[in-house]
A tleap script that builds the chain and sets N, CA, C and O, in Angstrom:
source leaprc.protein.ff14SB
mol = sequence {
  NMET ILE LEU MET VAL ILE GLY TYR PHE SER
  LEU ALA TYR ARG LEU HIE ASP PHE ILE GLN
  LEU MET LEU ALA ASN THR VAL GLY TYR CYS
  SER VAL LEU LEU ILE LEU LEU TRP SER THR
  ARG HIE ASP TRP LEU PRO ALA ILE LYS GLU
  ARG PHE ASP TYR GLY LYS LEU LEU GLY MET
  LEU LYS PHE GLY PHE PRO LEU ILE LEU GLY
  SER LEU ALA PHE TRP CGLU
}
set mol.1.N position { -35.821 -70.581 -34.575 }
set mol.1.CA position { -37.151 -69.281 -34.790 }
set mol.1.C position { -38.200 -69.328 -33.776 }
set mol.1.O position { -38.562 -68.374 -33.089 }
set mol.2.N position { -38.771 -70.815 -33.732 }
set mol.2.CA position { -39.964 -71.047 -32.921 }
set mol.2.C position { -40.161 -70.849 -31.156 }
set mol.2.O position { -41.033 -70.619 -30.319 }
set mol.3.N position { -38.657 -71.123 -31.279 }
set mol.3.CA position { -38.159 -71.309 -29.275 }
set mol.3.C position { -38.202 -69.471 -29.441 }
set mol.3.O position { -38.509 -68.918 -28.385 }
set mol.4.N position { -37.950 -68.589 -30.549 }
set mol.4.CA position { -37.269 -67.252 -29.469 }
set mol.4.C position { -39.083 -66.781 -29.524 }
set mol.4.O position { -39.499 -66.115 -28.576 }
set mol.5.N position { -40.122 -67.188 -30.723 }
set mol.5.CA position { -41.092 -66.601 -30.217 }
set mol.5.C position { -41.792 -66.655 -29.397 }
set mol.5.O position { -42.393 -65.719 -28.869 }
set mol.6.N position { -41.855 -68.345 -29.020 }
set mol.6.CA position { -42.436 -68.957 -27.772 }
set mol.6.C position { -41.800 -68.153 -26.616 }
set mol.6.O position { -42.553 -67.853 -25.689 }
set mol.7.N position { -40.771 -67.845 -26.567 }
set mol.7.CA position { -40.284 -67.618 -25.472 }
set mol.7.C position { -40.828 -65.933 -25.228 }
set mol.7.O position { -41.079 -65.384 -24.155 }
set mol.8.N position { -40.882 -65.517 -26.251 }
set mol.8.CA position { -41.199 -63.787 -26.133 }
set mol.8.C position { -42.786 -63.539 -25.784 }
set mol.8.O position { -43.366 -62.543 -25.351 }
set mol.9.N position { -43.184 -64.651 -26.094 }
set mol.9.CA position { -44.734 -65.000 -25.578 }
set mol.9.C position { -44.491 -64.739 -23.993 }
set mol.9.O position { -44.927 -63.793 -23.338 }
set mol.10.N position { -43.388 -66.214 -23.377 }
set mol.10.CA position { -43.690 -66.486 -21.855 }
set mol.10.C position { -43.190 -65.708 -21.100 }
set mol.10.O position { -43.215 -65.766 -19.871 }
set mol.11.N position { -42.386 -64.421 -22.173 }
set mol.11.CA position { -41.547 -63.556 -21.151 }
set mol.11.C position { -42.987 -62.103 -21.216 }
set mol.11.O position { -43.585 -61.689 -20.223 }
set mol.12.N position { -43.168 -61.694 -22.446 }
set mol.12.CA position { -43.871 -60.447 -22.466 }
set mol.12.C position { -45.409 -60.344 -21.628 }
set mol.12.O position { -45.886 -59.403 -20.994 }
set mol.13.N position { -46.005 -61.844 -21.936 }
set mol.13.CA position { -47.069 -61.640 -21.470 }
set mol.13.C position { -47.287 -62.112 -19.851 }
set mol.13.O position { -46.329 -62.656 -19.301 }
set mol.14.N position { -48.239 -61.956 -19.272 }
set mol.14.CA position { -48.483 -62.530 -17.449 }
set mol.14.C position { -49.206 -63.609 -17.314 }
set mol.14.O position { -49.014 -64.463 -16.448 }
set mol.15.N position { -50.309 -63.639 -18.388 }
set mol.15.CA position { -51.448 -64.856 -18.095 }
set mol.15.C position { -50.745 -65.660 -19.467 }
set mol.15.O position { -50.373 -65.330 -20.593 }
set mol.16.N position { -50.803 -66.870 -18.678 }
set mol.16.CA position { -49.950 -67.776 -20.226 }
set mol.16.C position { -51.016 -68.896 -19.850 }
set mol.16.O position { -51.127 -69.420 -18.742 }
set mol.17.N position { -51.967 -69.229 -21.262 }
set mol.17.CA position { -52.917 -70.105 -21.398 }
set mol.17.C position { -52.843 -70.517 -22.491 }
set mol.17.O position { -52.031 -70.059 -23.294 }
set mol.18.N position { -53.850 -71.681 -22.835 }
set mol.18.CA position { -53.505 -72.757 -24.300 }
set mol.18.C position { -54.262 -71.690 -25.563 }
set mol.18.O position { -54.587 -72.260 -26.605 }
set mol.19.N position { -54.476 -70.476 -25.473 }
set mol.19.CA position { -54.718 -69.324 -26.346 }
set mol.19.C position { -52.811 -68.853 -26.888 }
set mol.19.O position { -52.175 -68.742 -27.936 }
set mol.20.N position { -52.678 -68.774 -26.060 }
set mol.20.CA position { -51.360 -67.682 -26.490 }
set mol.20.C position { -50.335 -68.838 -26.604 }
set mol.20.O position { -49.240 -68.577 -27.101 }
set mol.21.N position { -50.566 -69.916 -26.242 }
set mol.21.CA position { -49.613 -70.701 -26.896 }
set mol.21.C position { -49.364 -71.078 -28.100 }
set mol.21.O position { -48.298 -71.040 -28.715 }
set mol.22.N position { -50.813 -71.599 -28.556 }
set mol.22.CA position { -50.982 -71.566 -29.893 }
set mol.22.C position { -51.028 -70.816 -30.724 }
set mol.22.O position { -50.983 -71.184 -31.898 }
set mol.23.N position { -51.152 -69.303 -30.312 }
set mol.23.CA position { -50.639 -68.272 -31.029 }
set mol.23.C position { -49.340 -68.375 -30.772 }
set mol.23.O position { -48.843 -68.023 -31.841 }
set mol.24.N position { -48.763 -68.541 -30.295 }
set mol.24.CA position { -47.259 -68.089 -30.248 }
set mol.24.C position { -46.649 -69.089 -31.336 }
set mol.24.O position { -45.923 -68.742 -32.268 }
set mol.25.N position { -47.126 -70.559 -31.018 }
set mol.25.CA position { -46.809 -71.718 -31.919 }
set mol.25.C position { -46.935 -71.295 -33.144 }
set mol.25.O position { -45.946 -71.327 -33.878 }
set mol.26.N position { -48.352 -70.742 -33.687 }
set mol.26.CA position { -48.304 -70.504 -34.972 }
set mol.26.C position { -47.917 -69.437 -35.843 }
set mol.26.O position { -47.885 -69.621 -37.060 }
set mol.27.N position { -47.486 -67.836 -35.092 }
set mol.27.CA position { -46.885 -67.099 -35.407 }
set mol.27.C position { -45.170 -67.709 -35.666 }
set mol.27.O position { -44.716 -67.563 -36.800 }
set mol.28.N position { -44.423 -68.267 -34.768 }
set mol.28.CA position { -43.735 -69.169 -35.479 }
set mol.28.C position { -43.172 -69.921 -36.040 }
set mol.28.O position { -41.945 -70.014 -36.046 }
set mol.29.N position { -44.190 -70.842 -36.821 }
set mol.29.CA position { -44.069 -71.833 -37.501 }
set mol.29.C position { -44.747 -70.860 -39.031 }
set mol.29.O position { -44.755 -71.421 -40.127 }
set mol.30.N position { -45.206 -69.573 -38.890 }
set mol.30.CA position { -45.721 -68.451 -40.167 }
set mol.30.C position { -44.324 -68.244 -40.785 }
set mol.30.O position { -43.801 -68.526 -41.863 }
set mol.31.N position { -43.875 -67.528 -39.455 }
set mol.31.CA position { -42.698 -66.719 -39.738 }
set mol.31.C position { -41.241 -67.549 -40.387 }
set mol.31.O position { -40.385 -66.969 -41.056 }
set mol.32.N position { -41.201 -69.114 -39.989 }
set mol.32.CA position { -40.397 -70.260 -40.163 }
set mol.32.C position { -40.388 -70.367 -41.891 }
set mol.32.O position { -39.559 -70.054 -42.745 }
set mol.33.N position { -41.789 -70.990 -41.931 }
set mol.33.CA position { -42.591 -70.683 -43.232 }
set mol.33.C position { -41.867 -69.530 -44.483 }
set mol.33.O position { -41.128 -69.805 -45.428 }
set mol.34.N position { -42.429 -68.159 -44.030 }
set mol.34.CA position { -41.730 -67.512 -44.966 }
set mol.34.C position { -40.644 -66.889 -45.214 }
set mol.34.O position { -40.454 -66.176 -46.200 }
set mol.35.N position { -39.707 -67.164 -44.159 }
set mol.35.CA position { -38.014 -67.252 -44.045 }
set mol.35.C position { -37.463 -68.262 -45.290 }
set mol.35.O position { -36.618 -67.858 -46.090 }
set mol.36.N position { -38.209 -70.012 -45.378 }
set mol.36.CA position { -37.851 -71.007 -46.338 }
set mol.36.C position { -38.198 -70.643 -47.018 }
set mol.36.O position { -37.328 -70.420 -47.860 }
set mol.37.N position { -39.510 -70.232 -47.429 }
set mol.37.CA position { -39.871 -69.812 -49.263 }
set mol.37.C position { -39.022 -68.826 -49.304 }
set mol.37.O position { -38.197 -69.025 -50.197 }
set mol.38.N position { -38.848 -67.837 -48.731 }
set mol.38.CA position { -37.857 -66.873 -49.151 }
set mol.38.C position { -36.291 -67.438 -49.807 }
set mol.38.O position { -35.855 -66.953 -50.851 }
set mol.39.N position { -35.662 -68.342 -49.162 }
set mol.39.CA position { -34.121 -68.846 -49.534 }
set mol.39.C position { -34.230 -69.690 -50.005 }
set mol.39.O position { -33.185 -70.337 -50.084 }
set mol.40.N position { -35.363 -70.269 -50.593 }
set mol.40.CA position { -35.485 -71.417 -51.407 }
set mol.40.C position { -35.956 -71.078 -52.754 }
set mol.40.O position { -35.903 -71.971 -53.601 }
set mol.41.N position { -36.467 -69.778 -53.122 }
set mol.41.CA position { -37.711 -69.062 -54.172 }
set mol.41.C position { -36.853 -69.313 -55.219 }
set mol.41.O position { -37.377 -69.435 -56.326 }
set mol.42.N position { -35.170 -69.460 -55.095 }
set mol.42.CA position { -34.795 -69.786 -57.008 }
set mol.42.C position { -35.016 -71.057 -56.947 }
set mol.42.O position { -34.943 -71.207 -58.167 }
set mol.43.N position { -35.275 -72.355 -56.474 }
set mol.43.CA position { -35.655 -73.398 -56.579 }
set mol.43.C position { -37.704 -74.055 -56.844 }
set mol.43.O position { -38.111 -74.951 -57.583 }
set mol.44.N position { -38.332 -73.335 -56.097 }
set mol.44.CA position { -39.230 -73.167 -56.252 }
set mol.44.C position { -39.950 -72.245 -57.235 }
set mol.44.O position { -41.056 -72.701 -57.525 }
set mol.45.N position { -39.702 -71.251 -57.752 }
set mol.45.CA position { -40.545 -70.679 -58.813 }
set mol.45.C position { -40.281 -71.412 -60.018 }
set mol.45.O position { -41.157 -72.224 -60.317 }
set mol.46.N position { -39.142 -71.315 -60.901 }
set mol.46.CA position { -39.071 -71.930 -62.015 }
set mol.46.C position { -39.930 -73.503 -61.990 }
set mol.46.O position { -40.700 -73.907 -62.861 }
set mol.47.N position { -39.632 -74.034 -61.040 }
set mol.47.CA position { -40.183 -75.764 -60.650 }
set mol.47.C position { -42.116 -74.942 -60.985 }
set mol.47.O position { -42.496 -75.392 -62.066 }
set mol.48.N position { -43.046 -74.136 -60.461 }
set mol.48.CA position { -44.091 -73.839 -60.915 }
set mol.48.C position { -44.144 -73.480 -62.364 }
set mol.48.O position { -44.811 -74.121 -63.177 }
set mol.49.N position { -43.460 -72.495 -62.645 }
set mol.49.CA position { -43.991 -72.204 -63.927 }
set mol.49.C position { -43.447 -73.165 -65.549 }
set mol.49.O position { -43.284 -72.667 -66.662 }
set mol.50.N position { -43.300 -74.400 -65.205 }
set mol.50.CA position { -42.493 -75.869 -65.773 }
set mol.50.C position { -43.950 -76.582 -66.088 }
set mol.50.O position { -44.841 -76.735 -65.252 }
set mol.51.N position { -43.995 -76.952 -67.358 }
set mol.51.CA position { -45.006 -77.958 -67.777 }
set mol.51.C position { -45.242 -79.440 -67.265 }
set mol.51.O position { -44.561 -80.465 -67.273 }
set mol.52.N position { -46.691 -79.049 -66.752 }
set mol.52.CA position { -47.070 -80.603 -66.396 }
set mol.52.C position { -46.679 -81.830 -67.001 }
set mol.52.O position { -46.922 -81.640 -68.193 }
set mol.53.N position { -46.165 -83.104 -66.865 }
set mol.53.CA position { -46.144 -83.882 -67.324 }
set mol.53.C position { -47.457 -85.157 -66.873 }
set mol.53.O position { -47.197 -85.917 -65.940 }
set mol.54.N position { -48.347 -85.241 -67.355 }
set mol.54.CA position { -49.820 -86.238 -66.738 }
set mol.54.C position { -49.318 -87.258 -67.194 }
set mol.54.O position { -49.619 -88.101 -66.349 }
set mol.55.N position { -48.675 -87.822 -68.072 }
set mol.55.CA position { -48.067 -89.019 -68.343 }
set mol.55.C position { -46.861 -89.382 -68.058 }
set mol.55.O position { -46.389 -90.069 -68.963 }
set mol.56.N position { -46.297 -89.249 -67.359 }
set mol.56.CA position { -45.156 -89.122 -66.375 }
set mol.56.C position { -45.772 -89.858 -65.286 }
set mol.56.O position { -45.738 -91.058 -65.011 }
set mol.57.N position { -46.255 -89.025 -64.812 }
set mol.57.CA position { -47.567 -88.993 -63.294 }
set mol.57.C position { -47.686 -90.566 -63.178 }
set mol.57.O position { -47.034 -91.339 -62.477 }
set mol.58.N position { -48.958 -90.870 -64.287 }
set mol.58.CA position { -48.935 -91.819 -64.308 }
set mol.58.C position { -48.720 -93.178 -64.764 }
set mol.58.O position { -49.483 -94.134 -64.906 }
set mol.59.N position { -47.209 -92.975 -64.999 }
set mol.59.CA position { -46.268 -94.127 -64.822 }
set mol.59.C position { -45.867 -94.263 -63.463 }
set mol.59.O position { -45.844 -95.387 -62.962 }
set mol.60.N position { -45.499 -93.096 -62.701 }
set mol.60.CA position { -45.418 -93.143 -61.633 }
set mol.60.C position { -46.210 -94.028 -60.598 }
set mol.60.O position { -45.866 -94.953 -59.862 }
set mol.61.N position { -47.420 -93.374 -60.831 }
set mol.61.CA position { -48.529 -94.011 -59.907 }
set mol.61.C position { -48.684 -95.149 -59.952 }
set mol.61.O position { -49.007 -95.927 -59.054 }
set mol.62.N position { -48.419 -95.361 -61.213 }
set mol.62.CA position { -48.473 -97.482 -61.416 }
set mol.62.C position { -47.483 -97.769 -61.157 }
set mol.62.O position { -47.411 -98.977 -60.935 }
set mol.63.N position { -46.473 -97.188 -61.042 }
set mol.63.CA position { -45.431 -98.653 -60.311 }
set mol.63.C position { -45.187 -97.818 -59.246 }
set mol.63.O position { -44.113 -98.096 -58.712 }
set mol.64.N position { -45.722 -96.978 -58.776 }
set mol.64.CA position { -45.524 -96.818 -56.931 }
set mol.64.C position { -46.828 -97.587 -56.075 }
set mol.64.O position { -46.688 -98.112 -54.971 }
set mol.65.N position { -48.128 -97.525 -56.853 }
set mol.65.CA position { -49.641 -97.781 -55.768 }
set mol.65.C position { -49.092 -99.270 -55.520 }
set mol.65.O position { -49.604 -99.676 -54.476 }
set mol.66.N position { -48.461 -99.990 -55.937 }
set mol.66.CA position { -48.597 -101.517 -55.174 }
set mol.66.C position { -47.612 -101.325 -54.391 }
set mol.66.O position { -47.747 -102.108 -53.451 }
set mol.67.N position { -46.493 -100.574 -54.241 }
set mol.67.CA position { -46.176 -100.500 -53.267 }
set mol.67.C position { -46.251 -99.892 -52.367 }
set mol.67.O position { -45.472 -100.262 -51.489 }
set mol.68.N position { -47.005 -98.861 -52.057 }
set mol.68.CA position { -48.364 -98.487 -51.120 }
set mol.68.C position { -49.069 -99.423 -50.508 }
set mol.68.O position { -49.412 -99.671 -49.352 }
set mol.69.N position { -49.189 -99.828 -51.433 }
set mol.69.CA position { -50.310 -101.458 -50.849 }
set mol.69.C position { -49.702 -102.138 -49.878 }
set mol.69.O position { -50.152 -102.256 -48.739 }
set mol.70.N position { -48.219 -102.811 -50.455 }
set mol.70.CA position { -47.461 -103.162 -49.964 }
set mol.70.C position { -47.138 -102.963 -48.506 }
set mol.70.O position { -47.301 -103.699 -47.533 }
set mol.71.N position { -46.531 -101.519 -48.664 }
set mol.71.CA position { -46.463 -100.994 -47.040 }
set mol.71.C position { -47.711 -101.183 -45.344 }
set mol.71.O position { -47.777 -101.580 -44.181 }
set mol.72.N position { -48.258 -100.694 -46.189 }
set mol.72.CA position { -49.952 -101.071 -45.712 }
set mol.72.C position { -49.793 -101.962 -45.181 }
set mol.72.O position { -49.823 -101.900 -43.952 }
set mol.73.N position { -49.514 -103.395 -45.920 }
set mol.73.CA position { -50.025 -104.635 -45.773 }
set mol.73.C position { -49.340 -104.917 -44.788 }
set mol.73.O position { -49.761 -105.815 -44.058 }
set mol.74.N position { -47.728 -104.063 -44.365 }
set mol.74.CA position { -46.979 -104.934 -43.151 }
set mol.74.C position { -47.195 -103.801 -41.968 }
set mol.74.O position { -47.534 -104.321 -40.905 }
set mol.75.N position { -47.090 -102.596 -41.933 }
set mol.75.CA position { -47.675 -101.921 -41.197 }
set mol.75.C position { -48.074 -102.414 -39.935 }
set mol.75.O position { -49.231 -102.830 -39.999 }
set mol.76.N position { -47.446 -102.560 -38.527 }
set mol.76.CA position { -48.236 -102.558 -37.678 }
set mol.76.C position { -48.558 -101.396 -36.963 }
set mol.76.O position { -49.402 -101.435 -36.069 }
savepdb mol mol.pdb
quit
């Protein structure tokens, strides 16, 4: 989809500059975002309505935070 939008902009407009490339890229990304949101709406709409468990989040952060620090220590 992004390549189709960039191809349209490259064929339809005679003046090619950085602003048009950024506009074509933004239009392509936004259209892909809307298509993916529409196609996965049955998954994320119920997830938004769910109750958030802060206790579980805190437990997962306590477990995962040392892993983050360890991965940063070995990052080269």
